[in-house]
OpenMM code with the backbone's topology and positions (N, CA, C; nanometers):
from openmm import Vec3, app, unit

residues = "CYS ALA SER VAL ALA VAL GLU ARG LEU ALA GLN GLU PRO PHE VAL LEU TYR PRO ALA ARG PRO ARG PRO ASN PHE ALA ASP HIS VAL LEU GLY LEU PHE ARG ALA ALA GLY HIS ALA PRO GLN VAL VAL GLN GLU ALA ASN GLU LEU GLN THR ALA ILE GLY LEU VAL ALA ALA GLY LEU GLY VAL THR VAL VAL PRO ALA SER VAL GLN ARG LEU GLN ARG ARG ASP VAL ALA HIS VAL ARG ILE ASP ALA GLU ALA PHE VAL SER PRO VAL ILE ALA SER TYR ARG LYS ASP ASP ALA SER PRO PHE LEU ALA GLN ALA LEU ALA LEU ALA ALA GLN LEU ALA LYS GLY".split()
positions = [
    Vec3(11.1843, 10.5399, 9.6092),
    Vec3(11.1534, 10.5097, 9.7485),
    Vec3(11.0899, 10.3701, 9.7555),
    Vec3(11.1427, 10.2839, 9.8397),
    Vec3(11.0902, 10.1487, 9.8551),
    Vec3(10.9511, 10.1532, 9.9177),
    Vec3(10.8681, 10.0553, 9.8810),
    Vec3(10.7342, 10.0485, 9.9383),
    Vec3(10.6956, 9.9028, 9.9592),
    Vec3(10.5930, 9.8820, 10.0401),
    Vec3(10.5430, 9.7482, 10.0696),
    Vec3(10.3911, 9.7507, 10.0617),
    Vec3(10.3331, 9.6441, 10.0067),
    Vec3(10.1875, 9.6329, 9.9968),
    Vec3(10.1289, 9.5990, 10.1336),
    Vec3(10.0092, 9.6452, 10.1589),
    Vec3(9.9408, 9.6174, 10.2852),
    Vec3(9.9298, 9.4666, 10.3070),
    Vec3(9.8995, 9.3932, 10.2011),
    Vec3(9.8842, 9.2479, 10.2104),
    Vec3(10.0128, 9.1834, 10.2626),
    Vec3(10.1256, 9.2288, 10.2114),
    Vec3(10.2554, 9.1743, 10.2527),
    Vec3(10.2884, 9.2147, 10.3957),
    Vec3(10.2619, 9.3388, 10.4294),
    Vec3(10.2886, 9.3882, 10.5638),
    Vec3(10.2066, 9.3123, 10.6679),
    Vec3(10.0828, 9.2811, 10.6359),
    Vec3(9.9943, 9.2110, 10.7289),
    Vec3(10.0406, 9.0682, 10.7571),
    Vec3(10.1280, 9.0132, 10.6753),
    Vec3(10.1783, 8.8772, 10.6948),
    Vec3(10.2950, 8.8715, 10.7934),
    Vec3(10.3517, 8.9850, 10.8270),
    Vec3(10.4686, 8.9900, 10.9152),
    Vec3(10.4263, 8.9972, 11.0622),
    Vec3(10.5090, 8.9437, 11.1531),
    Vec3(10.4825, 8.9663, 11.2957),
    Vec3(10.4810, 9.1173, 11.3209),
    Vec3(10.3876, 9.1631, 11.4026),
    Vec3(10.3638, 9.3065, 11.4151),
    Vec3(10.3866, 9.3557, 11.5571),
    Vec3(10.4639, 9.4646, 11.5694),
    Vec3(10.4847, 9.5334, 11.6975),
    Vec3(10.3875, 9.6508, 11.6991),
    Vec3(10.2930, 9.6464, 11.7911),
    Vec3(10.1900, 9.7497, 11.7987),
    Vec3(10.2383, 9.8645, 11.8864),
    Vec3(10.2273, 9.9855, 11.8322),
    Vec3(10.2723, 10.1059, 11.9018),
    Vec3(10.1678, 10.2150, 11.8888),
    Vec3(10.1346, 10.2884, 11.9901),
    Vec3(10.1616, 10.2661, 12.1311),
    Vec3(10.0573, 10.1729, 12.1926),
    Vec3(10.0957, 10.1055, 12.2980),
    Vec3(10.0059, 10.0107, 12.3625),
    Vec3(9.8972, 10.0814, 12.4432),
    Vec3(9.9341, 10.1873, 12.5145),
    Vec3(9.8393, 10.2593, 12.5998),
    Vec3(9.8711, 10.4071, 12.5994),
    Vec3(9.7797, 10.4919, 12.6354),
    Vec3(9.6378, 10.4680, 12.6648),
    Vec3(9.5589, 10.4492, 12.5366),
    Vec3(9.4455, 10.3870, 12.5463),
    Vec3(9.3627, 10.3609, 12.4297),
    Vec3(9.2360, 10.4434, 12.4400),
    Vec3(9.1718, 10.4825, 12.3330),
    Vec3(9.2124, 10.4663, 12.1931),
    Vec3(9.3290, 10.5584, 12.1585),
    Vec3(9.4047, 10.5175, 12.0550),
    Vec3(9.5248, 10.5923, 12.0189),
    Vec3(9.5648, 10.5632, 11.8743),
    Vec3(9.6876, 10.5982, 11.8397),
    Vec3(9.7399, 10.5769, 11.7049),
    Vec3(9.7367, 10.4291, 11.6666),
    Vec3(9.7627, 10.3403, 11.7628),
    Vec3(9.7601, 10.1964, 11.7347),
    Vec3(9.6218, 10.1523, 11.6869),
    Vec3(9.5177, 10.2031, 11.7507),
    Vec3(9.3813, 10.1692, 11.7083),
    Vec3(9.3538, 10.2210, 11.5676),
    Vec3(9.4061, 10.3376, 11.5375),
    Vec3(9.3917, 10.3943, 11.4027),
    Vec3(9.4597, 10.3032, 11.3003),
    Vec3(9.5816, 10.2585, 11.3309),
    Vec3(9.6556, 10.1703, 11.2401),
    Vec3(9.5813, 10.0384, 11.2212),
    Vec3(9.5337, 9.9798, 11.3307),
    Vec3(9.4582, 9.8541, 11.3201),
    Vec3(9.3324, 9.8741, 11.2353),
    Vec3(9.2685, 9.9895, 11.2508),
    Vec3(9.1503, 10.0204, 11.1695),
    Vec3(9.1842, 10.0316, 11.0216),
    Vec3(9.3017, 10.0873, 10.9895),
    Vec3(9.3447, 10.0964, 10.8499),
    Vec3(9.3648, 9.9566, 10.7912),
    Vec3(9.4262, 9.8680, 10.8700),
    Vec3(9.4423, 9.7294, 10.8245),
    Vec3(9.3056, 9.6638, 10.8032),
    Vec3(9.2149, 9.6801, 10.9003),
    Vec3(9.0807, 9.6207, 10.8873),
    Vec3(9.0097, 9.6721, 10.7628),
    Vec3(9.0190, 9.8017, 10.7392),
    Vec3(8.9531, 9.8610, 10.6220),
    Vec3(9.0094, 9.8039, 10.4920),
    Vec3(9.1358, 9.7615, 10.4951),
    Vec3(9.1979, 9.7012, 10.3771),
    Vec3(9.1743, 9.5500, 10.3723),
    Vec3(9.1002, 9.4972, 10.4718),
    Vec3(9.0676, 9.3555, 10.4726),
    Vec3(9.1730, 9.2665, 10.5354),
    Vec3(9.2554, 9.3220, 10.6244),
    Vec3(9.3639, 9.2460, 10.6858),
    Vec3(9.3680, 9.2692, 10.8354),
    Vec3(9.4274, 9.1752, 10.9072),
    Vec3(9.4480, 9.1881, 11.0509),
    Vec3(9.5905, 9.1449, 11.0817),
    Vec3(9.6763, 9.2376, 11.1213),
    Vec3(9.8144, 9.1988, 11.1512),
    Vec3(9.8204, 9.1092, 11.2746),
    Vec3(9.9200, 9.0220, 11.2778),
    Vec3(9.9428, 8.9340, 11.3917),
    Vec3(10.0308, 9.0087, 11.4912),
    Vec3(9.9699, 9.0636, 11.5959),
    Vec3(10.0432, 9.1413, 11.6960),
    Vec3(10.1186, 9.0455, 11.7872),
    Vec3(10.2522, 9.0567, 11.7861),
    Vec3(10.3358, 8.9707, 11.8698),
    Vec3(10.3874, 9.0440, 11.9922),
    Vec3(10.3844, 9.1776, 11.9873),
    Vec3(10.4325, 9.2570, 12.1007),
    Vec3(10.3712, 9.3956, 12.0942),
    Vec3(10.3457, 9.4539, 12.2099),
    Vec3(10.2997, 9.5920, 12.2189),
    Vec3(10.4076, 9.6734, 12.2892),
    Vec3(10.4236, 9.7978, 12.2486),
    Vec3(10.5226, 9.8870, 12.3093),
    Vec3(10.4582, 10.0221, 12.3348),
    Vec3(10.4915, 10.0831, 12.4469),
    Vec3(10.4367, 10.2150, 12.4781),
    Vec3(10.5169, 10.3290, 12.4170),
    Vec3(10.6452, 10.3087, 12.3973),
    Vec3(10.7325, 10.4139, 12.3468),
    Vec3(10.7754, 10.3869, 12.2032),
    Vec3(10.7842, 10.4911, 12.1247),
    Vec3(10.8261, 10.4803, 11.9856),
    Vec3(10.9635, 10.4143, 11.9740),
    Vec3(11.0592, 10.4602, 12.0531),
    Vec3(11.1942, 10.4051, 12.0443),
    Vec3(11.1981, 10.2575, 12.0852),
    Vec3(11.1113, 10.2159, 12.1772),
    Vec3(11.1027, 10.0751, 12.2144),
    Vec3(11.0515, 9.9930, 12.0966),
    Vec3(10.9482, 10.0424, 12.0301),
    Vec3(10.8939, 9.9716, 11.9132),
    Vec3(11.0006, 9.9585, 11.8054),
    Vec3(11.0721, 10.0652, 11.7780),
    Vec3(11.1772, 10.0614, 11.6756),
    Vec3(11.2895, 9.9666, 11.7185),
    Vec3(11.3237, 9.9675, 11.8471),
    Vec3(11.4255, 9.8761, 11.8981),
    Vec3(11.3843, 9.7303, 11.8826),
    Vec3(11.2566, 9.7001, 11.9049),
    Vec3(11.2076, 9.5634, 11.8871),
    Vec3(11.2133, 9.5222, 11.7400),
    Vec3(11.1859, 9.6155, 11.6521),
    Vec3(11.2002, 9.5885, 11.5086),
    Vec3(11.3467, 9.5619, 11.4758),
    Vec3(11.4358, 9.6446, 11.5274),
    Vec3(11.5793, 9.6280, 11.5024),
    Vec3(11.6289, 9.4936, 11.5546),
    Vec3(11.5679, 9.4445, 11.6623),
    Vec3(11.6065, 9.3163, 11.7205),
    Vec3(11.5502, 9.1980, 11.6417),
    Vec3(11.4662, 9.2281, 11.5419),
    Vec3(11.4136, 9.1212, 11.4576),
    Vec3(11.2814, 9.0630, 11.5017),
    Vec3(11.2136, 9.1305, 11.5953),
    Vec3(11.0875, 9.0781, 11.6464),
    Vec3(10.9736, 9.0894, 11.5455),
    Vec3(10.9781, 9.1899, 11.4598),
    Vec3(10.8704, 9.2089, 11.3628),
    Vec3(10.8805, 9.3446, 11.2964),
    Vec3(10.7654, 9.3933, 11.2501),
    Vec3(10.7560, 9.5233, 11.1842),
    Vec3(10.6604, 9.6106, 11.2651),
    Vec3(10.6650, 9.7398, 11.2396),
    Vec3(10.5712, 9.8309, 11.3032),
    Vec3(10.5374, 9.9425, 11.2056),
    Vec3(10.4326, 10.0157, 11.2341),
    Vec3(10.3939, 10.1320, 11.1540),
    Vec3(10.4156, 10.2545, 11.2411),
    Vec3(10.4904, 10.3495, 11.1863),
    Vec3(10.5201, 10.4739, 11.2567),
    Vec3(10.4913, 10.5904, 11.1618),
    Vec3(10.4752, 10.7105, 11.2149),
    Vec3(10.4561, 10.8268, 11.1275),
    Vec3(10.5759, 10.8466, 11.0346),
    Vec3(10.5524, 10.9009, 10.9176),
    Vec3(10.6589, 10.9231, 10.8190),
    Vec3(10.7707, 11.0095, 10.8744),
    Vec3(10.7392, 11.0985, 10.9664),
    Vec3(10.8412, 11.1875, 11.0223),
    Vec3(10.9504, 11.1117, 11.0962),
    Vec3(10.9251, 10.9881, 11.1352),
    Vec3(11.0233, 10.9083, 11.2078),
    Vec3(11.1423, 10.8738, 11.1188),
    Vec3(11.1261, 10.8819, 10.9878),
    Vec3(11.2358, 10.8525, 10.8958),
    Vec3(11.3552, 10.9441, 10.9204),
    Vec3(11.3311, 11.0580, 10.9789),
    Vec3(11.4403, 11.1528, 11.0074),
    Vec3(11.5343, 11.0990, 11.1148),
    Vec3(11.4864, 11.0037, 11.1944),
    Vec3(11.5685, 10.9440, 11.2996),
    Vec3(11.6508, 10.8320, 11.2372),
    Vec3(11.7567, 10.8683, 11.1712),
    Vec3(11.8383, 10.7725, 11.0965),
    Vec3(11.8965, 10.6657, 11.1872),
    Vec3(11.8653, 10.5400, 11.1553),
    Vec3(11.9234, 10.4250, 11.2233),
    Vec3(11.9737, 10.3295, 11.1170),
    Vec3(12.0885, 10.2737, 11.1400),
    Vec3(12.1464, 10.1815, 11.0420),
    Vec3(12.0826, 10.0433, 11.0475),
    Vec3(12.0155, 10.0117, 11.1579),
    Vec3(11.9617, 9.8773, 11.1766),
    Vec3(11.8120, 9.8658, 11.1470),
    Vec3(11.7506, 9.9729, 11.0961),
    Vec3(11.6075, 9.9729, 11.0662),
    Vec3(11.5857, 10.0381, 10.9298),
    Vec3(11.5050, 9.9725, 10.8470),
    Vec3(11.4686, 10.0308, 10.7169),
    Vec3(11.3276, 10.0871, 10.7259),
    Vec3(11.3090, 10.2046, 10.6704),
    Vec3(11.1768, 10.2664, 10.6636),
    Vec3(11.1266, 10.2530, 10.5206),
    Vec3(11.0086, 10.1948, 10.5043),
    Vec3(10.9491, 10.1818, 10.3714),
    Vec3(10.8074, 10.2367, 10.3753),
    Vec3(10.7675, 10.2929, 10.2641),
    Vec3(10.6336, 10.3508, 10.2510),
    Vec3(10.5331, 10.2377, 10.2321),
    Vec3(10.4150, 10.2516, 10.2907),
    Vec3(10.3077, 10.1550, 10.2700),
    Vec3(10.2373, 10.1920, 10.1413),
    Vec3(10.2313, 10.0982, 10.0494),
    Vec3(10.1758, 10.1216, 9.9166),
    Vec3(10.0232, 10.1115, 9.9206),
    Vec3(9.9607, 10.2110, 9.9815),
    Vec3(9.8147, 10.2178, 9.9911),
    Vec3(9.7770, 10.3617, 10.0232),
    Vec3(9.7025, 10.4234, 9.9345),
    Vec3(9.6654, 10.5640, 9.9551),
    Vec3(9.5823, 10.5843, 10.0808),
    Vec3(9.5096, 10.4810, 10.1240),
    Vec3(9.4234, 10.4947, 10.2408),
    Vec3(9.5003, 10.4909, 10.3719),
    Vec3(9.6283, 10.4523, 10.3694),
    Vec3(9.7077, 10.4444, 10.4917),
    Vec3(9.7633, 10.5817, 10.5259),
    Vec3(9.6786, 10.6680, 10.5770),
    Vec3(9.7171, 10.8020, 10.6193),
    Vec3(9.6538, 10.8308, 10.7550),
    Vec3(9.7112, 10.9247, 10.8245),
    Vec3(9.6579, 10.9656, 10.9544),
    Vec3(9.6248, 11.1134, 10.9495),
    Vec3(9.5178, 11.1512, 11.0154),
    Vec3(9.4849, 11.2941, 11.0190),
    Vec3(9.5850, 11.3703, 11.1050),
    Vec3(9.6038, 11.4950, 11.0719),
    Vec3(9.6857, 11.5843, 11.1531),
    Vec3(9.5889, 11.6723, 11.2308),
    Vec3(9.6016, 11.6705, 11.3614),
    Vec3(9.5082, 11.7443, 11.4456),
    Vec3(9.5865, 11.8430, 11.5315),
    Vec3(9.5425, 11.9663, 11.5325),
    Vec3(9.6048, 12.0690, 11.6164),
    Vec3(9.5002, 12.1204, 11.7144),
    Vec3(9.5363, 12.1230, 11.8399),
    Vec3(9.4473, 12.1775, 11.9435),
    Vec3(9.5119, 12.3030, 11.9999),
    Vec3(9.4302, 12.4048, 12.0186),
    Vec3(9.4816, 12.5292, 12.0758),
    Vec3(9.3678, 12.6022, 12.1457),
    Vec3(9.4055, 12.6995, 12.2304),
    Vec3(9.3062, 12.7739, 12.3068),
    Vec3(9.2163, 12.8557, 12.2144),
    Vec3(9.0898, 12.8522, 12.2423),
    Vec3(8.9930, 12.9315, 12.1676),
    Vec3(9.0292, 13.0795, 12.1820),
    Vec3(9.0179, 13.1524, 12.0742),
    Vec3(9.0448, 13.2970, 12.0708),
    Vec3(9.1916, 13.3323, 12.0888),
    Vec3(9.2832, 13.2362, 12.0701),
    Vec3(9.4270, 13.2655, 12.0775),
    Vec3(9.4687, 13.3262, 11.9440),
    Vec3(9.5091, 13.4513, 11.9455),
    Vec3(9.5479, 13.5214, 11.8229),
    Vec3(9.6972, 13.5535, 11.8221),
    Vec3(9.7757, 13.4754, 11.8948),
    Vec3(9.9184, 13.5053, 11.9047),
    Vec3(9.9891, 13.4801, 11.7714),
    Vec3(10.0913, 13.5596, 11.7421),
    Vec3(10.1691, 13.5398, 11.6195),
    Vec3(10.2343, 13.4012, 11.6150),
    Vec3(10.2790, 13.3525, 11.7305),
    Vec3(10.3414, 13.2202, 11.7345),
    Vec3(10.2424, 13.1124, 11.6897),
    Vec3(10.1184, 13.1182, 11.7401),
    Vec3(10.0177, 13.0191, 11.7013),
    Vec3(9.9904, 13.0275, 11.5519),
    Vec3(9.9790, 13.1471, 11.4983),
    Vec3(9.9545, 13.1634, 11.3546),
    Vec3(10.0683, 13.1002, 11.2740),
    Vec3(10.1918, 13.1212, 11.3165),
    Vec3(10.3068, 13.0613, 11.2471),
    Vec3(10.3060, 12.9091, 11.2598),
    Vec3(10.2741, 12.8580, 11.3787),
    Vec3(10.2705, 12.7136, 11.4016),
    Vec3(10.1633, 12.6479, 11.3161),
    Vec3(10.0463, 12.7093, 11.3061),
    Vec3(9.9384, 12.6543, 11.2251),
    Vec3(9.9733, 12.6592, 11.0754),
    Vec3(10.0367, 12.7656, 11.0338),
    Vec3(10.0790, 12.7758, 10.8933),
    Vec3(10.1824, 12.6684, 10.8608),
    Vec3(10.2760, 12.6468, 10.9511),
    Vec3(10.3772, 12.5427, 10.9311),
    Vec3(10.3144, 12.4034, 10.9273),
    Vec3(10.2207, 12.3780, 11.0184),
    Vec3(10.1517, 12.2489, 11.0210),
    Vec3(10.0762, 12.2254, 10.8896),
    Vec3(10.0103, 12.3280, 10.8410),
    Vec3(9.9376, 12.3162, 10.7146),
    Vec3(10.0342, 12.2873, 10.5994),
    Vec3(10.1476, 12.3554, 10.5991),
    Vec3(10.2484, 12.3338, 10.4949),
    Vec3(10.3027, 12.1904, 10.5003),
    Vec3(10.3349, 12.1419, 10.6193),
    Vec3(10.3881, 12.0071, 10.6350),
    Vec3(10.2844, 11.9014, 10.5981),
    Vec3(10.1585, 11.9276, 10.6284),
    Vec3(10.0522, 11.8319, 10.5989),
    Vec3(10.0327, 11.8148, 10.4483),
    Vec3(10.0645, 11.9174, 10.3723),
    Vec3(10.0517, 11.9097, 10.2267),
    Vec3(10.1616, 11.8247, 10.1655),
    Vec3(10.2682, 11.8010, 10.2415),
    Vec3(10.3760, 11.7170, 10.1920),
    Vec3(10.4855, 11.7977, 10.1397),
] * unit.nanometer
topology = app.Topology()
chain = topology.addChain("A")
for resn in residues:
    res = topology.addResidue(resn, chain)
    for name in ("N", "CA", "C"):
        topology.addAtom(name, app.Element.getBySymbol(name[0]), res)
């Protein structure tokens, strides 16, 4: 699997996703760069995932998206892993207190399984 160093990624023009509302995933990504001692040069912000990917495909720059986006096969965009163990995002599940439904139990079990990789 191809990978890129944070230092190299930070040198590329950057498409920030999502632009609004804030705080959001974009702030988390910027914080990961800051923690690694880098600040990407944001050239464009996009509110929608597909818009950000389209801007990358058009050659505007690079963006950081969740690993699950790799399933959206596009011939004009390459997905590469960021070579830094600290570049991860928490998985958060919100649900109604005292919900004991079988569906919720299955959904939480699946989320836990997927989070393990």
